[in-house]
N, C-alpha and C positions, 0 to 999 in steps of 0.2 A: 687841935688838928685842923689843917687846911688842905683843901683839894683844889686843884686847878686843872682846867681843860683848855685845849686849843683845837680849833677846827680850821684846817687849811683848805681853801678852794683853789685847785690848781688847773692850769691849762698846760697840757703836755705839748712838747714841740712836734717834731716830725714823726708822729705815730700814726700808723695806718691800720692797726688791728688790735684786738684785745691781748694777743700774745705779746706784741711790742709794748703795750701799756704795762703789762706785768713786768717786763724786763726793765722798765723805768721805775715803777712804783716799789717793787720789792726791795731793791737796794736802798731806797730812801727810808722805808720803814725800818729795815734792819739797822741802818746806820744811826738813825734817831734812837732806837732802842739801845744799841750798844754804847754809843758815846754819851748819851744824856741820861741813861737809866730811867726811861719813862715807859709807860705802857702806850703802845701805838698800834694802829690798824687802819686799813682802808675802810672807811665807813659809809661811803656813798658814791654814787655815779659809777657803779661797777659795770653797767651795761653800755656806758659811753667810752669810746676809746681815746678821745682827746681830752677828757676831763677826769679829775680824780678829787675825792674828798678824803683827807687823811685827818684822823682825830687822835689826840694824845691826852693822857691824864698823868698827873703827878700828885702824890700825897706827901705832906711835910708837916713837921711840928712847928715850923717857923715860917711866917708869912713872907719875910724878906728872902729867904732861901727859895721858896716856891716861886716868887716873882722873878728871881734871878734865873732859875731853870727855864721858866716859860719864855723869858726874854732871849736867852741863848738859843732855844729851839726855834723861835721865830726868826732871829737873825740868820741862823744856819739855813733855814728853808728859803728865805728871801735871796740868799746867795747862790742857790742851786742854778746852774746855767741851763739845765735840761728842762726846767719847768718855769712857768710864769705864775707868780703868786697873785691871784686875783683878789682874794680877801682872806682875812683872819678873824675868827671869832674867839674871844677869850672870856672865860668865866672863872671866878674864884669864889669858893665857899669856905666859910669858917664856922667855928663852934657857935657863934652868935646868930647864924642863919637859922631860920625855922624850916 
């Protein structure tokens, strides 16, 4: 079994309130969940209206499939015009890890 995580640090565009932030972040979270079948949530920077941290996790029996899903999610996020992707942190764990 392999587990992989991605953590996206995002700078939001023309957002001036937490309400506007939610209107940008919620559709991103929902679309990642729906189209890539991953677990995803806003995991940080909830009190900052121009920044967001989104985390996602994937479980797979095949390391190549896991890497493919993580790559597709990262490319999808980088292509979003409403956010600027500042950084991505990736972690992969397998049965051999302690």
